[in-house]
C-alpha positions in Angstrom: -0.3 -12.4 -12.5 0.9 -8.9 -13.0 -1.4 -8.4 -16.0 -4.5 -8.9 -13.8 -3.9 -5.3 -12.5 -6.2 -4.1 -15.3 -9.2 -4.7 -13.2 -7.7 -2.4 -10.5 -7.2 0.3 -13.1 -10.9 0.1 -14.0 -12.1 0.3 -10.4 -9.5 2.8 -8.9 -11.8 5.8 -9.2 -14.7 4.0 -7.5 -12.5 2.6 -4.8 -10.9 5.9 -4.0 -14.4 7.3 -3.2 -14.2 5.3 0.1 -10.9 7.0 1.0 -10.4 10.3 2.9 -9.9 13.1 0.3 -7.8 15.1 2.8 -4.2 14.3 1.9 -2.9 15.6 5.2 -4.8 12.9 7.0 -3.4 10.2 4.8 -6.1 7.5 4.7 -6.1 4.3 2.7 -8.3 1.3 2.0 -7.4 -2.3 1.0 -8.9 -5.2 -0.9 -7.9 -8.9 -1.1 -9.4 -11.3 -3.7 -9.0 -14.9 -4.9 -7.9 -15.4 -8.4 -8.8 -18.7 -10.1 -7.8 -20.0 -13.5 -7.1 -23.2 -15.5 -3.7 -24.9 -15.6 -4.4 -27.6 -18.1 -7.4 -29.4 -16.8 -6.8 -28.3 -13.2 -8.2 -25.2 -11.5 -5.5 -23.3 -9.5 -5.8 -20.4 -7.1 -3.8 -17.4 -6.0 -4.4 -14.0 -4.3 -4.4 -10.5 -5.5 -4.2 -7.5 -3.2 -4.7 -3.7 -3.6 -4.3 -0.7 -1.4 -5.6 2.7 -2.5 -5.3 6.3 -1.2 -5.8 9.9 -2.2 -2.4 10.6 -0.7 0.8 8.8 -1.6 2.0 5.5 -0.1 5.7 5.0 0.8 5.2 1.3 1.7 2.3 -1.2 2.3 2.4 -4.6 3.8 -0.4 -7.1 4.5 -0.7 -10.2 6.6 -3.5 -12.8 7.0 -4.7 -13.5 10.5 -4.9 -17.2 9.5 -1.1 -17.2 8.9 0.8 -14.4 10.5 4.1 -15.9 9.4 3.6 -14.8 5.8 4.0 -11.1 5.1 2.9 -9.8 1.7 4.8 -6.7 0.4 2.8 -4.6 -2.0 4.4 -2.3 -4.6 3.4 0.8 -6.5 1.5 0.4 -9.7 3.8 1.6 -12.4 5.1 4.4 -10.3 1.6 5.5 -9.2 1.9 6.0 -5.4 -1.8 6.1 -4.8 -2.2 2.4 -5.8 -0.1 -0.5 -4.4 -0.6 -4.1 -5.3 0.5 -7.7 -4.8 -0.2 -10.6 -7.2 0.6 -14.2 -6.5 3.5 -15.3 -8.8 2.5 -17.8 -11.5 4.7 -20.4 -10.0 3.0 -20.1 -6.6 -0.6 -20.8 -7.7 -1.9 -24.0 -6.1 -4.7 -26.4 -6.3 -5.7 -25.5 -2.8 -8.2 -22.6 -2.5 -7.2 -19.8 -0.1 -8.9 -20.0 3.3 -11.3 -17.4 4.6 -9.4 -14.8 6.7 -9.1 -11.2 7.7 -6.1 -9.4 6.2 -4.4 -6.5 8.1 -2.8 -3.8 5.9 0.0 -1.7 7.4 0.6 1.5 5.4 3.3 4.1 5.7 2.5 7.3 3.7 5.1 9.6 2.2 4.3 12.3 4.7 5.2 9.9 7.5 1.7 9.0 8.7 1.1 5.3 9.5 -2.2 3.6 9.3 -3.7 0.1 9.5 -6.8 -1.1 7.7 -8.5 -4.4 7.1 -10.3 -6.5 4.5 -12.1 -9.8 5.0 -11.9 -12.6 2.5 -14.3 -15.5 2.4 -13.8 -18.8 0.5 -16.4 -17.9 -2.1 -15.1 -18.3 -5.7 -16.9 -18.3 -9.0 -16.5 -21.3 -11.4 -14.2 -20.8 -14.3 -16.2 -19.0 -17.1 -16.7 -20.9 -20.3 -16.4 -19.6 -23.9 -19.2 -20.7 -26.2 -17.6 -18.8 -29.1 -14.5 -16.8 -29.7 -13.6 -16.4 -33.3 -13.0 -13.8 -36.0 -16.0 -13.2 -38.2 -14.8 -12.8 -41.8 -18.1 -11.2 -42.9 -18.4 -8.5 -40.3 -14.6 -8.2 -39.7 -15.0 -8.4 -36.0 -14.2 -10.7 -33.2 -17.3 -12.5 -31.8 -17.2 -13.6 -28.2 -20.0 -15.5 -26.4 -19.9 -17.2 -23.1 -22.0 -19.2 -20.7 -23.6 -17.1 -18.0 -22.6 -17.7 -14.4 -25.6 -17.0 -12.3 -23.6 -15.7 -9.3 -21.2 -13.5 -11.3 -21.7 -9.7 -10.8 -19.6 -8.5 -13.8 -17.4 -9.6 -16.7 -14.6 -8.1 -18.7 -12.7 -9.0 -21.8 -8.9 -8.4 -22.2 -6.8 -9.2 -25.2 -3.1 -9.8 -25.2 -0.4 -9.7 -27.8 2.1 -12.0 -26.2 2.4 -10.6 -22.7 1.3 -7.1 -23.7 -2.3 -6.0 -22.9 -3.6 -4.4 -26.1 -7.4 -4.4 -25.5 -9.6 -4.0 -22.4 -13.3 -3.7 -22.2 -15.4 -1.9 -19.6 -17.1 -4.0 -16.9 -20.0 -5.9 -18.5 -23.2 -6.5 -16.7 -24.3 -10.1 -15.9 -27.9 -9.3 -16.8 -27.1 -8.5 -20.4 -26.8 -11.0 -23.3 -23.4 -12.8 -22.7 -22.0 -11.6 -26.0 -19.3 -9.1 -26.9 -18.2 -7.9 -30.4 -14.8 -6.3 -30.9 -13.8 -4.4 -34.1 -10.5 -3.0 -35.1 -11.9 0.6 -34.9 -13.9 0.2 -31.7 -13.0 1.5 -28.3 -10.9 -0.4 -25.8 -7.7 -0.8 -27.9 -4.4 0.5 -26.6 -3.5 3.8 -28.4 -0.4 2.2 -29.8 -2.0 -1.1 -30.8 -4.0 -2.0 -33.9 -5.0 -5.7 -34.5 -2.9 -7.3 -37.3 -4.5 -9.7 -39.7 -3.1 -13.2 -39.4 -1.7 -12.6 -35.9 -2.6 -14.8 -33.0 -3.9 -13.1 -29.8 -4.9 -14.4 -26.4 -8.4 -13.5 -25.3 -9.0 -13.5 -21.5 -12.6 -13.6 -20.1 -12.8 -12.4 -16.5 -15.8 -13.1 -14.2 -16.1 -11.0 -11.1 -17.7 -11.7 -7.7 -18.1 -8.7 -5.4 -18.3 -8.8 -1.6 -21.9 -8.9 -0.4 -23.6 -5.5 -0.2 -20.5 -3.6 -1.3 -20.9 -3.6 -5.1 -17.8 -2.6 -7.0 -16.2 -1.2 -3.9 -14.8 -4.6 -3.0 -14.0 -7.7 -5.0 -14.2 -11.2 -3.5 -12.9 -13.2 -6.5 -12.0 -13.2 -10.2 -12.2 -16.3 -12.3 -10.4 -16.4 -15.6 -10.8 -18.3 -18.9 -8.4 -17.9 -21.8 -8.5 -18.7 -25.5 -6.3 -18.0 -28.5 -7.7 -16.5 -31.7 -6.3 -15.5 -35.1 -7.3 -12.0 -36.1 -8.4 -11.3 -39.7 -9.4 -13.3 -42.8 
């Protein structure tokens, strides 16, 4: 689930606001969330973890107090030492939902400072979002996306992939707005090196976010994902 890291990129600046800005003190924060998606007709689950700092991590590990035998090793995000992550491998997603637990993070910073911090995960998970429409409009020359509102979702986002490459990412979309999103070839969100090609098939990913109670975008409880393929152009 490496490509799920896009949500972390969107929220990094906000999350860092909760960290200590003094690099000498080397302070970090962590977040653990449940990822749910469809595998055929079955819903499967995994975990995603992030650790953030204003300083630079040398290493980060995490362990669930419900199963201390399993240690999760986080790694840097494309060489960025302020963000470390772990995503459950595709082959390890299961039909069993992760249990509620507190996760202990153990971080070693590049200046040698060590710190532990925690994040609590509940069993709350959003249902898989449902596309009502996802098709190219030959009249407006745009991609029209509609979905069914999930009453308990806090935010949504749209990602588009060319194969395994992320080529488009939206900002976080409010749940109280019309569940509709339109994407044009010249609109914002496209990767600087990616322009949609007429006749090409893309994968559209709709992500629904559930935040931890009372913490807003500072902490995510779960992300549920729906996917659909679409052919761009006339």
